[in-house]
ROVEXTI-515915 format. One record per residue (C-alpha): x, y, z; residue in one letter; residue number from 1. Coordinates in Angstrom, 3 decimals. Example, Ala and Ser with C-alpha at 12.3 -4.5 7.8 and 13.67 -1.06 7.14 Angstrom:
X	Y	Z	res	n
12.300	-4.500	7.800	A	1
13.670	-1.060	7.140	S	2
//
This chain:
X	Y	Z	res	n
133.069	134.128	13.923	M	1
132.849	136.043	10.661	A	2
135.304	138.906	10.344	S	3
134.233	142.428	9.400	S	4
134.902	143.909	5.980	S	5
137.474	146.197	7.572	A	6
139.282	143.204	9.086	E	7
139.190	141.416	5.743	N	8
140.631	144.508	4.088	G	9
143.470	144.758	6.577	L	10
144.344	141.088	6.095	N	11
144.413	141.156	2.292	Q	12
147.689	141.629	0.449	A	13
148.583	145.102	-0.745	S	14
148.199	146.012	-4.402	Q	15
150.275	148.284	-6.637	Y	16
148.149	150.825	-8.513	H	17
149.369	152.886	-11.463	H	18
148.671	156.606	-11.619	F	19
148.882	156.112	-15.392	I	20
147.511	152.764	-16.621	P	21
149.985	150.201	-17.847	R	22
148.537	150.090	-21.359	F	23
149.453	153.773	-21.773	L	24
152.924	153.396	-20.266	L	25
153.623	150.612	-22.754	T	26
153.157	153.055	-25.635	N	27
156.282	154.871	-24.411	F	28
158.339	151.687	-23.917	A	29
161.639	151.283	-25.783	V	30
161.276	147.518	-25.588	F	31
157.793	146.025	-25.494	K	32
156.989	142.594	-24.147	N	33
155.181	140.807	-26.990	P	34
152.963	138.978	-24.502	G	35
152.836	135.451	-23.115	N	36
155.061	133.307	-25.304	I	37
155.433	129.635	-24.579	K	38
159.141	128.797	-24.342	P	39
160.201	126.440	-27.129	R	40
162.521	123.521	-26.458	M	41
165.761	123.702	-28.405	D	42
168.095	120.749	-27.875	R	43
166.664	120.173	-24.429	G	44
166.982	123.798	-23.315	K	45
164.239	126.373	-22.788	K	46
164.560	129.669	-24.578	K	47
164.593	132.593	-22.151	P	48
161.245	134.276	-21.463	A	49
160.691	137.711	-23.020	P	50
162.161	140.626	-21.110	K	51
159.672	142.948	-19.425	P	52
158.750	146.188	-21.177	S	53
161.236	148.928	-20.325	R	54
160.878	152.695	-20.170	L	55
163.451	155.452	-20.563	N	56
163.291	157.431	-17.329	L	57
164.883	160.649	-16.138	L	58
165.100	159.536	-12.498	D	59
164.940	162.447	-10.050	F	60
166.101	160.299	-7.123	A	61
169.452	159.412	-8.718	T	62
169.718	162.356	-11.087	G	63
170.435	160.047	-14.017	T	64
168.955	158.705	-17.236	L	65
168.023	155.105	-16.639	T	66
165.531	152.410	-17.586	Q	67
162.722	150.957	-15.514	Q	68
160.153	148.176	-15.859	D	69
156.688	149.314	-16.949	V	70
155.135	147.247	-14.160	G	71
156.799	149.287	-11.397	R	72
156.580	152.818	-12.779	T	73
154.388	155.700	-11.642	F	74
152.433	153.769	-9.029	G	75
151.216	153.804	-5.466	F	76
150.458	150.956	-3.059	V	77
146.806	150.512	-2.003	D	78
145.594	153.836	-3.407	M	79
141.984	152.588	-3.567	Y	80
141.953	150.070	-0.715	K	81
138.673	150.791	1.052	D	82
138.740	149.022	4.407	V	83
135.418	150.642	5.323	A	84
133.698	149.411	2.155	S	85
130.148	148.115	2.516	S	86
131.203	145.211	0.307	T	87
133.344	142.318	1.513	S	88
136.033	143.254	-0.995	D	89
138.118	146.325	-0.044	P	90
139.489	146.402	-3.605	F	91
136.024	146.633	-5.154	D	92
136.636	150.229	-6.273	L	93
139.953	149.327	-7.878	E	94
138.249	146.502	-9.782	K	95
135.606	148.909	-11.065	R	96
138.305	151.314	-12.181	L	97
140.119	148.443	-13.887	S	98
136.993	147.644	-15.894	R	99
136.761	151.265	-17.015	L	100
140.457	151.238	-17.947	E	101
139.985	148.042	-19.918	N	102
137.086	149.555	-21.885	D	103
138.994	152.813	-22.431	A	104
142.113	150.931	-23.545	S	105
140.201	149.394	-26.459	K	106
139.011	152.816	-27.631	I	107
142.450	154.395	-27.218	I	108
144.061	151.468	-29.042	S	109
141.678	152.075	-31.952	D	110
142.660	155.762	-31.956	I	111
146.378	154.942	-31.905	K	112
145.992	152.283	-34.599	R	113
144.204	154.764	-36.885	A	114
146.921	157.355	-36.304	H	115
149.832	154.961	-36.781	D	116
148.317	153.676	-40.035	S	117
148.414	157.185	-41.499	G	118
144.691	157.960	-41.405	R	119
143.624	161.575	-41.076	G	120
140.867	160.928	-38.543	D	121
139.161	158.329	-36.382	V	122
135.440	157.684	-35.967	H	123
133.988	157.187	-32.481	L	124
130.442	156.283	-31.504	K	125
128.829	158.584	-28.947	R	126
128.923	155.912	-26.242	Q	127
132.651	155.379	-26.868	D	128
133.326	159.109	-26.879	K	129
131.421	159.537	-23.591	D	130
133.216	156.567	-21.999	L	131
136.551	158.059	-23.012	L	132
135.595	161.437	-21.512	R	133
134.518	159.715	-18.283	R	134
137.856	157.889	-18.176	F	135
139.814	161.111	-18.729	L	136
137.976	162.903	-15.940	F	137
138.535	160.082	-13.462	I	138
142.225	160.087	-14.423	M	139
142.208	163.809	-13.627	L	140
140.214	163.360	-10.415	Y	141
142.210	160.499	-8.881	R	142
145.492	162.400	-9.068	N	143
148.226	162.344	-6.464	R	144
147.362	165.734	-4.975	T	145
143.710	164.843	-4.374	L	146
144.738	161.470	-2.969	A	147
146.851	163.224	-0.311	R	148
144.131	165.788	0.371	R	149
141.409	163.198	0.920	Y	150
143.480	160.679	2.874	E	151
143.536	162.980	5.917	K	152
141.272	162.471	8.901	S	153
138.480	164.920	9.668	T	154
140.727	166.487	12.319	E	155
143.699	166.863	9.944	E	156
141.731	167.989	6.888	Y	157
142.895	171.543	6.172	D	158
141.776	172.411	2.630	A	159
139.968	175.699	1.943	N	160
136.603	173.929	1.978	D	161
137.101	172.396	5.437	K	162
133.830	173.651	6.955	E	163
131.800	172.645	3.903	T	164
133.490	169.235	3.735	M	165
132.915	168.449	7.411	L	166
129.275	169.522	7.107	E	167
128.870	167.253	4.061	Y	168
130.448	164.331	5.941	I	169
128.015	164.747	8.841	R	170
124.925	165.147	6.659	E	171
125.667	162.111	4.481	H	172
126.848	159.698	7.158	G	173
130.482	159.477	6.085	F	174
133.346	159.133	8.548	H	175
136.373	160.586	6.747	T	176
137.151	162.731	3.675	P	177
138.484	159.553	2.047	R	178
134.966	158.072	2.233	D	179
133.702	161.100	0.298	V	180
136.430	160.674	-2.333	W	181
135.627	156.999	-2.876	F	182
131.879	157.713	-2.983	S	183
132.439	160.427	-5.595	N	184
134.532	158.109	-7.773	I	185
131.830	155.424	-7.602	R	186
129.234	157.975	-8.692	A	187
131.421	159.144	-11.586	F	188
131.750	155.509	-12.668	L	189
128.035	154.704	-12.390	E	190
126.079	157.753	-13.569	I	191
124.303	156.996	-16.836	D	192
125.211	159.723	-19.339	M	193
123.450	158.190	-22.341	S	194
120.752	160.875	-22.301	G	195
120.900	164.658	-22.510	E	196
122.895	166.308	-19.708	W	197
119.803	167.601	-17.899	H	198
118.644	163.969	-17.537	E	199
121.640	162.982	-15.374	W	200
122.555	166.319	-13.797	Y	201
120.203	165.909	-10.804	S	202
121.646	162.477	-9.968	E	203
125.156	163.933	-10.156	L	204
124.255	166.669	-7.656	N	205
122.549	164.170	-5.364	R	206
125.446	161.720	-5.223	R	207
128.586	163.848	-5.422	V	208
130.220	166.453	-3.180	Y	209
128.981	169.777	-4.659	P	210
132.250	171.340	-5.857	S	211
133.381	168.026	-7.372	D	212
129.990	167.601	-9.070	A	213
130.434	171.010	-10.703	R	214
133.954	170.027	-11.752	W	215
132.691	166.839	-13.399	F	216
129.873	168.678	-15.180	F	217
132.231	171.380	-16.414	K	218
134.640	168.827	-17.833	N	219
131.872	166.861	-19.543	M	220
129.929	169.814	-20.966	Q	221
132.251	172.820	-21.067	M	222
135.198	171.365	-22.978	S	223
135.725	169.289	-26.100	F	224
138.149	166.532	-27.025	L	225
140.829	166.970	-29.700	A	226
143.698	164.765	-30.924	L	227
147.108	166.302	-31.615	C	228
150.253	164.931	-33.264	T	229
153.663	166.589	-33.856	P	230
154.072	167.777	-37.441	S	231
157.843	167.107	-37.390	T	232
159.628	163.803	-36.832	A	233
162.021	165.313	-34.259	E	234
159.429	166.416	-31.721	D	235
157.768	164.082	-29.221	E	236
155.561	164.374	-26.182	F	237
157.074	163.452	-22.834	I	238
155.155	161.667	-20.057	L	239
155.184	162.743	-16.414	T	240
153.637	161.064	-13.390	Q	241
150.936	163.755	-13.137	D	242
150.484	164.259	-16.897	A	243
146.796	163.309	-16.827	Y	244
146.024	165.803	-14.069	S	245
148.001	168.793	-15.345	V	246
146.109	171.704	-16.850	F	247
147.160	174.804	-18.747	E	248
145.635	178.061	-17.579	G	249
146.007	180.936	-15.113	P	250
146.067	180.532	-11.345	Q	251
145.691	183.583	-9.113	S	252
146.706	184.158	-5.481	P	253
143.014	184.654	-4.663	N	254
142.381	180.976	-5.456	G	255
140.843	181.513	-8.896	A	256
141.982	179.089	-11.599	W	257
140.928	178.327	-15.172	T	258
141.759	175.047	-16.900	D	259
141.872	176.013	-20.562	Y	260
143.527	172.716	-21.564	H	261
143.938	169.340	-19.856	V	262
146.421	166.874	-21.334	F	263
146.319	163.105	-21.774	A	264
149.339	161.632	-23.628	P	265
148.667	158.447	-25.608	I	266
152.159	158.010	-27.041	S	267
155.209	160.129	-27.898	P	268
153.455	160.981	-31.171	R	269
149.845	161.360	-30.025	L	270
148.148	163.516	-27.396	M	271
144.523	163.826	-26.285	M	272
143.650	167.377	-25.265	V	273
140.418	168.583	-23.712	T	274
140.016	172.242	-24.614	R	275
137.685	174.656	-22.843	S	276
134.763	176.020	-24.855	V	277
135.879	179.426	-23.565	L	278
138.547	179.336	-26.293	L	279
138.059	179.438	-30.073	P	280
136.735	176.061	-31.205	N	281
136.150	176.343	-34.925	G	282
133.047	178.563	-34.614	N	283
130.760	175.838	-35.977	L	284
127.695	177.061	-34.081	E	285
127.182	180.558	-35.482	G	286
127.675	184.150	-34.358	E	287
125.270	183.948	-31.400	D	288
127.296	181.086	-29.958	S	289
130.510	183.022	-30.518	E	290
129.118	186.021	-28.631	Q	291
128.094	183.759	-25.733	A	292
131.608	182.250	-25.728	R	293
133.224	185.677	-25.465	L	294
130.896	186.631	-22.619	Q	295
131.697	183.439	-20.697	M	296
135.414	184.032	-21.285	L	297
135.026	187.500	-19.782	E	298
133.281	185.971	-16.748	V	299
136.138	183.536	-16.242	S	300
138.841	186.162	-16.621	R	301
137.055	188.547	-14.256	S	302
137.503	186.044	-11.390	M	303
141.267	186.557	-11.478	H	304
143.088	189.349	-9.692	I	305
144.514	190.557	-13.025	D	306
141.949	189.696	-15.724	P	307
144.164	191.096	-18.474	S	308
146.751	188.353	-17.898	S	309
144.285	185.466	-17.422	A	310
144.798	184.169	-20.959	D	311
145.769	180.814	-22.427	S	312
149.276	180.345	-23.783	I	313
147.782	177.792	-26.190	L	314
144.841	179.843	-27.421	E	315
146.155	179.505	-30.980	D	316
146.407	175.701	-30.784	L	317
145.019	174.648	-34.197	P	318
142.206	172.330	-33.058	V	319
138.413	172.318	-33.446	A	320
135.364	170.391	-32.307	K	321
134.751	167.059	-33.995	A	322
132.172	166.865	-36.775	H	323
129.387	164.273	-36.537	N	324
126.893	162.252	-38.565	N	325
123.752	163.986	-37.287	Y	326
124.694	167.472	-38.540	S	327
125.967	169.022	-41.738	K	328
128.022	172.106	-42.510	L	329
125.968	174.954	-43.945	V	330
127.868	178.217	-44.548	D	331
130.488	177.150	-42.016	G	332
127.906	176.292	-39.334	K	333
126.916	172.826	-38.112	L	334
123.172	172.416	-38.667	V	335
121.233	169.346	-37.392	P	336
119.920	167.067	-40.119	L	337
116.133	167.202	-40.609	P	338
115.789	163.484	-39.810	T	339
115.935	162.873	-36.053	K	340
118.615	160.306	-35.193	M	341
118.756	158.473	-31.860	S	342
121.771	159.300	-29.708	R	343
123.057	155.722	-29.701	D	344
123.635	156.034	-33.466	K	345
125.636	159.259	-33.258	H	346
129.188	159.083	-34.639	V	347
131.923	161.701	-34.202	F	348
134.801	162.283	-36.619	Y	349
137.949	163.187	-34.699	F	350
140.684	164.647	-36.862	K	351
144.370	164.162	-36.016	F	352
145.534	167.786	-35.847	F	353
149.215	168.253	-36.761	P	354
150.787	170.864	-34.471	I	355
154.060	172.736	-34.888	Q	356
157.135	172.340	-32.708	A	357
156.293	175.442	-30.673	N	358
152.965	173.955	-29.602	H	359
154.453	170.519	-28.864	V	360
157.163	172.018	-26.691	Q	361
154.768	174.406	-24.953	T	362
152.712	171.381	-23.868	I	363
155.904	169.658	-22.718	N	364
156.853	172.844	-20.868	M	365
153.572	172.766	-18.916	V	366
154.246	169.131	-17.972	L	367
157.846	169.874	-16.952	L	368
156.755	172.842	-14.826	E	369
154.511	170.534	-12.790	E	370
156.856	167.515	-12.660	A	371
158.791	168.699	-9.599	L	372
157.901	166.490	-6.637	G	373
157.319	163.378	-8.740	T	374
159.672	160.463	-9.402	V	375
160.795	161.453	-12.871	G	376
160.063	161.941	-16.579	I	377
159.448	159.239	-19.188	I	378
160.647	159.871	-22.730	Y	379
161.079	157.855	-25.907	K	380
164.155	159.245	-27.653	S	381
167.068	161.126	-26.040	P	382
167.082	163.676	-28.879	A	383
163.419	164.541	-28.270	A	384
164.030	164.854	-24.521	L	385
166.861	167.314	-25.218	R	386
164.542	169.480	-27.338	L	387
161.931	169.509	-24.569	A	388
164.487	170.421	-21.885	L	389
166.077	173.151	-24.012	E	390
162.717	174.757	-24.742	F	391
161.688	174.716	-21.076	Y	392
164.993	175.866	-19.602	L	393
165.511	178.715	-22.094	S	394
161.922	179.989	-22.073	S	395
161.272	183.381	-20.517	E	396
157.505	183.081	-20.648	R	397
155.800	184.803	-17.723	L	398
154.447	182.414	-15.106	G	399
156.981	179.619	-15.643	F	400
159.993	178.985	-13.409	K	401
158.887	181.722	-11.016	T	402
160.769	181.085	-7.800	I	403
160.045	182.451	-4.336	I	404
163.251	183.719	-2.804	K	405
164.321	182.451	0.577	K	406
167.175	184.123	2.401	A	407
170.196	182.234	3.807	N	408
169.334	178.739	2.597	I	409
171.471	175.679	2.025	D	410
170.347	174.195	-1.276	L	411
169.946	170.399	-1.261	P	412
172.014	168.399	-3.749	D	413
168.978	166.389	-4.901	H	414
165.473	167.026	-6.200	V	415
162.913	166.893	-3.367	P	416
160.104	164.346	-3.652	L	417
156.531	164.741	-2.532	L	418
156.598	162.462	0.484	N	419
153.914	163.174	3.051	G	420
152.760	166.797	2.978	E	421
152.585	168.676	-0.302	I	422
155.530	171.028	-0.642	M	423
155.428	174.387	-2.373	D	424
157.365	173.713	-5.552	T	425
157.852	177.439	-6.141	R	426
160.236	177.850	-3.213	H	427
163.881	178.399	-4.024	E	428
165.101	175.415	-2.006	E	429
162.838	173.128	-4.042	N	430
162.854	174.594	-7.559	R	431
166.562	175.471	-7.949	I	432
167.851	171.865	-7.510	P	433
165.231	170.744	-10.040	Y	434
166.374	173.246	-12.659	L	435
170.044	172.420	-12.020	L	436
169.312	168.721	-12.564	L	437
167.509	169.421	-15.846	L	438
170.480	171.553	-16.920	E	439
172.855	168.700	-16.139	K	440
170.784	166.135	-18.047	I	441
170.459	168.483	-21.042	A	442
174.248	168.831	-21.145	R	443
174.759	165.077	-21.107	T	444
172.511	165.026	-24.186	L	445
174.686	167.602	-25.970	G	446
172.965	170.866	-25.022	S	447
174.569	174.070	-23.761	T	448
171.318	175.587	-22.455	T	449
171.277	177.376	-19.110	T	450
168.092	177.743	-17.075	A	451
166.409	181.136	-17.095	K	452
164.021	181.885	-14.266	Y	453
162.381	184.687	-12.296	T	454
163.168	185.162	-8.617	M	455
160.602	187.058	-6.540	I	456
160.714	188.356	-2.993	D	457
157.553	187.876	-0.945	L	458
158.115	191.268	0.628	N	459
157.638	192.887	-2.769	D	460
154.474	190.976	-3.727	M	461
151.195	192.868	-4.130	N	462
152.826	196.291	-3.825	R	463
151.768	197.295	-7.307	N	464
148.517	195.321	-7.496	N	465
145.833	197.792	-8.689	P	466
142.970	195.991	-6.968	G	467
144.694	195.972	-3.595	I	468
145.754	199.584	-4.066	A	469
142.105	200.530	-4.600	K	470
141.032	198.812	-1.391	L	471
143.871	200.363	0.570	K	472
142.720	203.751	-0.639	E	473
139.210	203.004	0.581	L	474
140.668	202.086	3.965	H	475
142.700	205.268	4.038	K	476
139.543	207.327	3.572	N	477
137.479	205.270	5.999	E	478
137.197	207.285	9.237	K	479
136.013	204.605	11.646	E	480
138.892	202.127	11.722	M	481
138.178	200.819	15.209	D	482
135.939	197.729	14.956	P	483
134.578	198.502	18.409	G	484
132.944	201.670	17.079	N	485
131.516	200.197	13.904	S	486
128.657	197.729	13.608	N	487
129.916	196.998	10.112	F	488
133.333	195.903	11.363	K	489
131.865	194.049	14.323	Q	490
129.714	191.963	12.009	L	491
132.627	191.326	9.659	Y	492
134.718	190.117	12.584	N	493
131.902	187.831	13.733	K	494
131.839	186.123	10.357	L	495
135.578	186.195	9.636	A	496
136.837	185.300	13.106	G	497
138.302	188.672	14.132	N	498
140.401	189.024	10.995	L	499
139.579	192.681	10.308	Y	500
141.417	194.354	8.675	P	501
144.002	191.683	7.693	S	502
141.665	189.620	5.508	S	503
139.190	192.350	4.623	F	504
141.021	193.570	1.527	I	505
141.041	190.186	-0.194	I	506
137.445	189.433	0.886	D	507
136.245	192.768	-0.457	F	508
138.172	192.323	-3.688	Q	509
136.753	188.839	-4.214	Q	510
133.216	190.025	-3.484	A	511
133.610	192.703	-6.152	E	512
134.848	190.104	-8.669	L	513
131.878	187.846	-7.942	V	514
129.557	190.815	-8.459	M	515
131.099	191.312	-11.885	R	516
130.489	187.629	-12.583	L	517
126.814	188.049	-11.620	I	518
126.462	190.933	-14.035	G	519
127.995	189.053	-16.931	I	520
126.074	185.836	-16.280	T	521
122.858	187.872	-16.146	D	522
123.496	188.941	-19.735	S	523
124.058	185.289	-20.702	I	524
120.863	184.214	-18.902	I	525
118.844	186.821	-20.785	N	526
119.705	185.229	-24.141	C	527
119.404	181.575	-23.004	S	528
116.486	179.153	-23.194	D	529
114.396	178.362	-20.097	A	530
116.145	175.127	-19.103	S	531
119.603	176.656	-19.421	L	532
118.575	179.754	-17.452	K	533
117.696	177.631	-14.436	G	534
120.938	175.663	-14.651	T	535
123.081	178.802	-14.885	I	536
121.292	180.376	-11.915	R	537
121.687	177.243	-9.803	K	538
125.372	176.818	-10.646	N	539
125.974	180.489	-9.915	R	540
124.232	180.246	-6.546	E	541
126.149	177.065	-5.668	D	542
129.406	178.844	-6.473	L	543
128.480	181.877	-4.371	I	544
127.407	179.734	-1.427	C	545
130.725	177.894	-1.412	S	546
132.468	181.172	-0.481	L	547
133.312	182.148	3.120	P	548
130.297	183.757	4.877	P	549
131.990	187.129	5.346	Q	550
132.657	187.317	1.609	R	551
129.012	186.585	0.742	V	552
127.934	189.184	3.325	W	553
130.077	191.785	1.545	L	554
128.832	190.576	-1.821	L	555
125.136	191.120	-1.028	V	556
125.920	194.645	0.207	K	557
127.664	195.352	-3.082	I	558
124.672	193.839	-4.938	M	559
122.280	196.240	-3.212	R	560
124.529	199.285	-3.781	N	561
126.004	198.344	-7.147	W	562
124.903	201.601	-8.810	T	563
126.660	203.736	-6.197	R	564
129.639	201.405	-6.099	F	565
130.294	201.702	-9.840	R	566
130.622	205.480	-9.464	E	567
134.031	205.029	-7.746	S	568
133.106	206.102	-4.194	P	569
135.874	207.479	-2.024	S	570
134.925	205.395	1.011	S	571
132.996	202.330	2.074	L	572
130.411	204.600	3.701	E	573
129.875	206.582	0.494	E	574
129.448	203.279	-1.373	A	575
126.576	202.448	0.988	G	576
128.285	199.346	2.336	L	577
128.305	200.398	5.979	T	578
124.565	201.099	6.190	D	579
123.290	199.446	9.357	S	580
120.326	197.196	10.080	D	581
120.064	195.668	6.615	E	582
118.257	192.323	6.355	I	583
121.468	190.349	5.810	E	584
122.858	191.809	9.061	D	585
120.228	189.982	11.111	A	586
121.382	186.728	9.533	L	587
125.024	187.631	10.145	A	588
124.339	188.407	13.819	Q	589
122.874	184.910	14.211	A	590
125.614	183.192	12.172	H	591
126.514	180.746	14.941	S	592
123.223	178.820	14.653	I	593
123.528	178.219	10.891	F	594
125.498	175.757	8.864	R	595
128.005	177.926	6.905	P	596
126.778	177.097	3.407	S	597
123.130	177.601	4.463	A	598
123.923	181.021	5.945	L	599
125.516	182.076	2.645	C	600
122.522	180.816	0.685	R	601
119.986	182.691	2.826	L	602
121.933	185.971	2.749	M	603
122.173	185.751	-1.024	Y	604
118.510	184.795	-1.523	R	605
116.979	187.351	0.824	V	606
118.865	190.264	-0.749	V	607
118.180	188.902	-4.222	D	608
114.436	188.895	-3.407	I	609
114.662	192.434	-1.987	E	610
116.413	193.747	-5.106	I	611
113.987	191.919	-7.383	F	612
110.915	193.411	-5.672	L	613
112.424	196.903	-5.784	N	614
112.871	196.511	-9.530	R	615
109.480	194.814	-10.081	H	616
107.024	196.383	-7.607	P	617
104.060	195.009	-9.560	G	618
105.227	191.404	-9.462	F	619
102.865	188.783	-8.006	G	620
99.838	189.512	-5.822	I	621
100.123	193.093	-4.656	H	622
96.916	195.103	-5.096	D	623
93.764	195.564	-7.128	G	624
92.357	192.980	-9.466	E	625
94.205	189.738	-10.016	L	626
94.971	187.478	-12.934	S	627
96.228	183.926	-13.243	V	628
99.629	185.431	-14.078	T	629
99.639	187.208	-10.704	D	630
98.994	183.895	-8.960	I	631
101.808	182.208	-10.885	F	632
104.225	185.039	-10.045	E	633
103.274	184.968	-6.366	E	634
103.978	181.241	-6.206	K	635
107.419	181.791	-7.728	A	636
108.130	184.604	-5.266	L	637
106.939	182.650	-2.254	M	638
108.279	179.170	-2.983	F	639
110.832	179.119	-5.805	D	640
113.059	182.028	-4.813	R	641
113.432	181.355	-1.058	P	642
113.196	177.550	-1.232	G	643
111.822	175.378	1.561	S	644
112.197	176.199	5.238	I	645
113.328	172.584	5.675	R	646
116.589	173.650	4.017	D	647
117.148	176.734	6.200	C	648
120.272	175.162	7.700	G	649
119.488	175.758	11.397	I	650
120.115	172.400	13.144	P	651
118.114	173.303	16.259	V	652
114.954	173.614	14.111	L	653
115.275	170.178	12.536	E	654
113.408	168.302	15.279	E	655
110.623	170.891	15.230	A	656
110.413	170.617	11.436	L	657
109.956	166.864	11.700	A	658
107.240	167.307	14.341	F	659
105.378	169.889	12.234	S	660
105.259	167.378	9.400	S	661
103.532	164.890	11.721	Q	662
101.107	167.628	12.822	Q	663
100.218	168.377	9.220	Y	664
99.414	164.747	8.499	Q	665
97.151	164.707	11.569	A	666
95.444	167.877	10.346	F	667
94.807	166.228	6.991	K	668
93.107	163.345	8.767	Q	669
90.740	165.736	10.582	I	670
90.137	168.165	7.691	Y	671
90.538	166.168	4.484	P	672
88.828	168.907	2.449	Q	673
91.845	171.182	2.939	G	674
91.880	174.989	2.841	A	675
88.650	175.499	0.952	G	676
87.702	176.560	-2.522	E	677
87.189	180.272	-1.823	R	678
90.814	181.052	-0.964	T	679
93.989	181.389	-2.954	F	680
95.106	178.060	-1.536	Y	681
93.123	176.227	-4.169	R	682
95.862	177.254	-6.618	F	683
98.587	175.568	-4.548	L	684
99.871	172.031	-4.685	S	685
99.723	169.701	-1.699	E	686
103.458	170.194	-1.189	E	687
103.101	174.000	-1.196	Q	688
100.237	173.937	1.308	I	689
102.316	171.736	3.621	Q	690
105.231	174.165	3.246	E	691
103.000	177.054	4.400	I	692
101.757	174.959	7.337	W	693
105.345	174.168	8.326	T	694
106.422	177.807	8.122	R	695
103.507	178.895	10.317	S	696
104.205	176.176	12.909	A	697
107.910	177.060	13.141	I	698
107.131	180.784	13.397	A	699
104.917	180.152	16.446	L	700
107.664	178.335	18.354	S	701
110.626	180.264	16.934	F	702
111.423	182.323	20.061	E	703
111.261	179.295	22.384	D	704
113.527	177.239	20.123	L	705
116.243	179.910	19.916	L	706
115.993	181.715	23.268	K	707
119.025	179.910	24.717	N	708
121.171	180.476	21.624	L	709
120.659	184.160	20.794	L	710
119.703	187.378	22.561	T	711
116.067	188.473	22.535	I	712
116.877	191.250	20.070	A	713
118.753	188.877	17.755	E	714
115.879	186.368	17.791	V	715
113.331	189.069	16.971	E	716
115.435	190.500	14.124	A	717
116.058	187.042	12.708	L	718
112.350	186.166	12.918	K	719
111.469	189.244	10.879	Q	720
113.887	188.227	8.128	V	721
112.898	184.562	8.169	M	722
109.113	184.988	8.106	F	723
108.533	188.419	6.553	K	724
111.128	188.278	3.779	H	725
112.045	184.637	3.169	L	726
109.547	182.061	4.409	Y	727
106.244	183.906	4.245	R	728
103.071	182.024	5.122	S	729
100.621	184.724	3.965	D	730
100.085	183.619	0.386	F	731
98.087	186.461	-1.155	G	732
98.270	188.326	2.149	G	733
99.112	191.619	0.492	R	734
95.523	191.980	-0.817	V	735
92.077	191.705	0.842	P	736
90.984	188.093	1.135	W	737
87.648	188.762	-0.579	D	738
89.378	189.746	-3.836	T	739
88.254	187.455	-6.622	R	740
90.416	185.950	-9.301	V	741
89.079	186.822	-12.731	R	742
//
């Protein structure tokens, strides 16, 4: 009897996978194996085979400087073994990754060869540049932390996106988070990026878990590649186990993070850096582009609890975007050549940027800060390692070596490793032994440096945070503190799981930050072309709908009352946030019947439509004589803004939605002529007419479908929101039906 693919996978031998490919590790080797050399006979004796390539390693397990074979360094057994693979080979994914690594190794070897030969730059074809960027992202994405996050079962999965992840698993027929991870990697490997980004963006969203799709897009389109080399002979880059997944940028307690730089060491003398377009990039695209960059930077910083400190410590890194063969510099601005050139003939000129010791060691410092919990640090020369350790240990830069104090602890005499669950490397019992070890190693190399660090007490955290102070003041002035006496607090507790007031402050603060983001992105949308406007709006909505429901509920209340809110109200009531019976409240009352992400999307869309109509009362079909423009606007208002009722996210309606589709097809058989030529329906597409039919059919059976899930009052309130504000079926219903289109 034939065995299953899972059985085949379990029976196959384990494989050792490198976090950092072997061809890159070899660049740091102190002795390199020259390859397969046939042993020559000399007086009847074989010459010994070449020794394996060796690496200098600061070994955290033994606390010593040692050497280790390249073949057994920075690896993991069966990282990509997919026993549930639809193929007969559970190592199919690893083989695909190996092919990508092989292709990337040729490009990186060309880059290193150009650098080592003394050239000032290297030329890469667009397809090679894009392949290299794909490789760098997958190196970032398949890191050790994500591997541990995704290897958990659905029951054990405990990341912040748990509800969204489990919903995605159910909808797409996966069994575990690991299945999602493998599927995402396959998509990243396979998506054809040879065309413009908008040509492959839809496939990316279709095939990849939403937040990871946005991450991939951001890395491909919102950063640029630069090549850096130390300007002095003494300085070198170190290599850590997680080097390819370490980023430089702020991280806030509210979960906000910004990756200004991501690092990819090629050798001790050469580093690939992807730099965010939020930072200065040579200003080759003119003043309008620079203004847009500054606005986007403000958006990013506003997401952090303290925007004023959300800067890059490498903002002054002297790098710029690569020049190319399809543009020319005119007055310091890259201008496309008049002759259109096909993308497959594009060539990019990547300069090797020499960087000073301070920048080299700052990059090393970022790598050292994140190395705790790994097996060790690879280095080329002991003198260069000493410089890196001295810079890191003596630095007093804010945000590095910040240690959380723990009372009455016995410090271990070794550096903890990340075995099993991820530990918090900021805790005193974990970070102090690490710093003491680095001190000891630095002294063996001739240094006298002592580690400087900042110790913080959790009891003192947030006491002086201005944002939290503001919210506490609002609470102090709020008269109705008892949730039982406030519909506002009752609804918040329904969505948040009875966490009022413990989680309310952070939810409110985050909602305010997102509102600031909406305002800034609106200004960017206003000066963007049509295709980019739609992309920005969609990405913004996807981001908002990934938030917890209670946070989106607060956000839409702030959206509606933003004018009053900006006037520094003394209470939530004065800000208009506790007004009762708003349209989003009906959705919140019925939260239990929605999928979480769908609930967030509907709350955001229905309030967005309400605000839009208040600002544009003459939009669409409303009264008097009509024009073709009115028809176009009404279609946008009725179909584009709310979306399809098939995506409403109420599972109990799904069977009815399928049945209504069958009914519509039967109707088409009986009345093939459709809705007639004397109604507005002649301006609608077949898909739009079917959408109206479906909305009407669901509205008729709405009470019966939900009567056992909600109270009568909740069903009626929800029906009003669903079919009067979101999924209307009265196209042109706001004017007399005998009105003629002129």
